[in-house]
N, C-alpha and C positions, 0 to 999 in steps of 0.2 A: 130860078132854081137856086136854092140856098146853098151856102158854102158846106153845110153839114151833108146835104144830100149829094153834092158833087163830089166830097171826100169819100162817102160811103160807096157811091157808084164806082169810084176809082178802085177802092179797096176790094170790092166784091165783084169786079168784071168777070163775066163768064158764067157766074153762078146766080146772082140775084141783080135785078134792075129795080132800083128804088124809084117809086113814082111820086110819092109825097108823104108829108108828115101827117099821121092820124091824130097824135096826141103827146102831151108831155106832163110828166109828173116831177116829184121831187128827186127820184133817183134815176129815172130812164125816159127815153123817148121812144114812141112806137111809130112805125112807118108803114106804108102800104107798099108792097114790093111784089115783083113777078119772080118766081122760082123758074129759072130758065131750064133747068134739068127735068122737072116734073110738070111743067106747064100749067102752073096754078099760081093763085094769089096767096101771098103770105103776109104776116105781120111781124117782121123783126123788131125785137125790142133791144134797144142799145143802151147799156148802162152809162150814165154820166161819169166823168173821170172821177170826181169826188165820191162816187159810190163804189168804187172798186177798191180793194186792198193792194192791188199791184201798183208798184211805182211807175210801170211802163204805161204811156199814154195808149199804145196800140191795143191794149186789154180793153179799153173803154169803147173800142169800135168794133168789138167781135159781137156781131149780131146773134140772136138766138130767136128762132121761129117759135113763137108760143101759141099762135092761133091761125088756122087756115079757114076763112069764112066758108070754103066749099065742104069741109069736113066738120066744122063746129068746134068749140072749145074742148080740149081734153081727148080729142080722137087722134090716134096715130094714123089709121087708114092704111097701114102696111107700108107706109113711106118712112123715110129716115129723119123727118123732122117733129120737133115738139115732144113733150113728155105726156103720157097717158095719164088718165085719172088716177090718183093715189100714188103717183110717182113721186120719188124723193128728189128728183132732178130739179 
């Protein structure tokens, strides 16, 4: 397991369990994770430190669930994760 996955699992203990990296771009890395509260798979997108405006490193480790494969992109599904279509978030 990579250092980044180990660090994320420690930071998100009890809420998400990071399984593996799905992909990486210029500004962020996307992981496959289990949402432990809602018992579903999610894809947290973690901004790279250089992509954040905040001087604090912790802000680069704040994941955001952007897509749940079970619901499809842009679907809220009545849950508390992800922005719906047309959302400004």
